[in-house]
N, C-alpha and C positions, 0 to 999 in steps of 0.2 A: 740486515738493517731491522731494527725494532720499530714496529708501527704502533703508535699510541692508540689505545682503545677509544672508540668514538663516545662522545658525550652528547646526549640528547636532552632536550627540554620538554617539560610536560606540555601536552596538547590541550588547547581550550578552543574547541570548535565543534559544530554540529556534525560535520563530516570529518570525524577524526582521522580516518584512514588516509584522506588527502593530505593532511598536515604531516602525517608520518611519512608518506611518500616524499613530500617536499623536502623534509629535513634530511632524509637519506640521500636524495638526489644532490642537495646542496653540499653535503659532506663529500660525496663522490667527486663533484665538480671542483671542490677545494683541495682535493687530494688527501683529505683526512681518512677516507676509506679507499684503500688501494685495491687494484684488481687481484682477485684471488683471496682477499681477506674475508674471514668468516664473520658474519653478523652475530651479535649476541642472541641467546635463545629467545623464543617467542615470549616466555614469561619475563625474562629480563627486560626485553624491549617494552612490554606492557607496563612494567613498573617505571621505567625511565620516562616513557612518553605520558604515563598516568592515563592510559586508556585501557579498554578491554582487550583481551586476547583476540577476540573476534575481529576488532578493528586492526590489530597488528597483522592477523592472518590474511585479511583482505588486502592490506597494503603490500605485504610480501607477495601475494598472488599478482597484484597489479604490477609490481616491479618486475616480477618474473616474466609476465607476459610482454612487458616493454623491453625485456632483455637486459635490465639493469642488474639483476641478480640471478643466480642459478641455484636450484635446489638439488642437493646431493643426499642420497640415503646412506645408511650404514652406521657403524659405530662412530666414525668421525664425520658424519653428515651434518646437514644444516644448510643455511643460506649463505652463498658466497657472492662477492662482487664480481661481475663479469668483466673479462678483459676488454671486450668490445661489444657494443650493442647499438640498436636503432632507437634508443630511448629519446635521443634529442629530436629526431624527426617526429616521433609519436607525440612528444610533448608540444612541439611547435604546432602541429596540426590540431591538437586537442585544444590548445590555447586559442587558435584562430576560430575554431568552432564555437568556443565558449563565449567569445566576444562578438560573434555574429559575422566575421569576415569570410568564413566558409560555412555555407548552409549544410544542415545535416543531410539534405537530399544528395549532396555531392559525395559525402561519405557512404551513403547507401548505394549510390551508383557504383562507386569503386568496389564496395563489398560484393555487389552482384557480379561484377566482372571477374574479381579475384576468386570468389567462391565458385563461380561457374568453371573457371580454369582448374581449380582444385578438384571439383567433381569429375571433370573429364579425365584428369590424370589419375584420380582414385579409381575410376572405372577400369582403367588399364593396369593399375599397379597394386591396388589394395589387396591385402592378404586376408585370410579368415581371421587372423588375430586383430587386424585393423577393424574389421566389421564387428568383432566381439567387443572390442573396447568401446566403439560407438554405441552399440546396443546396451552395454552396461551403463553408460552415461545417460542414455535416454531413460532407462529404468530408474536411475537415481533421481532424475528430474521429475519423473512421474509421481514418485513418492512425495516430493516436495509440493507438486501441484495439487495433491489431494488435501494437503493441510490448508492451502489457500490463504497464506499470510504473505506480506511483503518479503521479498528476498533481500535480506541485509547483505548477504554475500552474493553479489551479482555475478561472480565468477562462475556460479552454477549455470548461468545462462550461456556464457561464452565458451565453456569447456568443450561443447559440441563442436564448435568451429575449429578449435585447436586440434581435436582428434581427426576431424575431416582433413585438415591441412597435413597432418602427420601421415595420413593414408596416401598422400602423393609421393612420399619418400623423396621430397625435395625441400631442403632446408630453407631455401630462399622464400618459397611459397609459405612455409610455416612462419617465418619472421614477418612477412608482409600481412598475412591474415591475423597474426597475433597483434600487430600494431593497430590495425583497424578495429579489431575486437576490443582492444584496450580503450580506444576512444569511445566506442559505443557503451562499453561497460561503465565508464565514468558517467556518461549521460544517464544510463539507467539507474546508477546508484543514487542519483539525486532525486529520483521520483519514486523510489521504493517499489519496484514493479511487483505485481501479484502474478505468480505463475498460473497459466491456464492450460486446460487439457488440449486446446487446439495446437499448442506448441508441440506437445508430445505427438499428436497425430501427424503434424507436418514432418517432424523429424523421423518418425517411423516410415512415412511414405518415402522420404528421401533415401533412407537406408535401404528400403525394399528395392527402389530403383537402382541404387548402387550395386546391390547384390545381383540384380539382373543385368548389370553393366549397361543400363539404359540412361546415358548421360543427358539426353535431351529432356526426358521426363523429370529427372532429378533436378536439373538446372531450372526448369520452369516452375516446379513446386518451391524451390528455394527462393527464386526471384520474387514470386508472389508474396512469400512470407516476409522477406526483408523489406519489401515496399510497404507492407502492412505495419511492420514494426516501426518504420520511419514515421508513418502517420500517427501511431500510438505515441511515440516520443514527443512529437510536436504538439499533439493534443494535451498530453500530461504537462508539459512545460507551460502551455498556455493556461491550463486549469490552476497550476500552482501560482501563476502570476495573478489569476483572477479567483479570489477566495470563493465566489458564488458557485463556480463550477468545479471546484477542487474535489469535494467529497464524492460527487457522482463519478467522475473520471477515475478516482482512486479505487472505488469499489469495482469498476469494470475491469481494471487491471489488464495484464497481457500474459 
């Protein structure tokens, strides 16, 4: 069966990547994008949506974390529509958070519980390769933190959690943590977070405890960090709604 090529419309919105995500989701839901079908290249998508390649890249990353698409490397690589994914659940929870039906503290509580589970499994199962991947990601984030500018690609924040989940060698844990990270990533994308050195310090501390196989200390450090992150998100959203406080909060960043 020949599947018609998808046709997208130019995007006209401040948060372009969200509109890109929405259009791709809509075409998947309508059956215009079939499981296993390859999406156009990043450059072609940017031209069709009339947005930057950065916006397309963040949208694809968001869809990948939600399980809507899968990235494959190689000569015939690219982004392909997944046969099955948890995107519907992720989208539903994200929508309820956006309209205030689910408070962000509930998302944070769930993240603390799931991340704690991931840490305990990782302490038992993680390999040297897993630890090396996490360390490399922390190093990349540290370079971004030195620049001190807002993170347009907020996947740089959430990649740490995906690698931590992968260190459990449990695909269900990966899916669940990816889903929650995607919700938080969307919230962060709306406030243009500024990376800070304290995030690097926390992640290095967690990694050190992981290598020592000390789950209790790693869980405690991560829980404190996630609670602080929730406070930051709430403050930044309040600051955006209140112009008088916006500049101060934006400079403080996270």
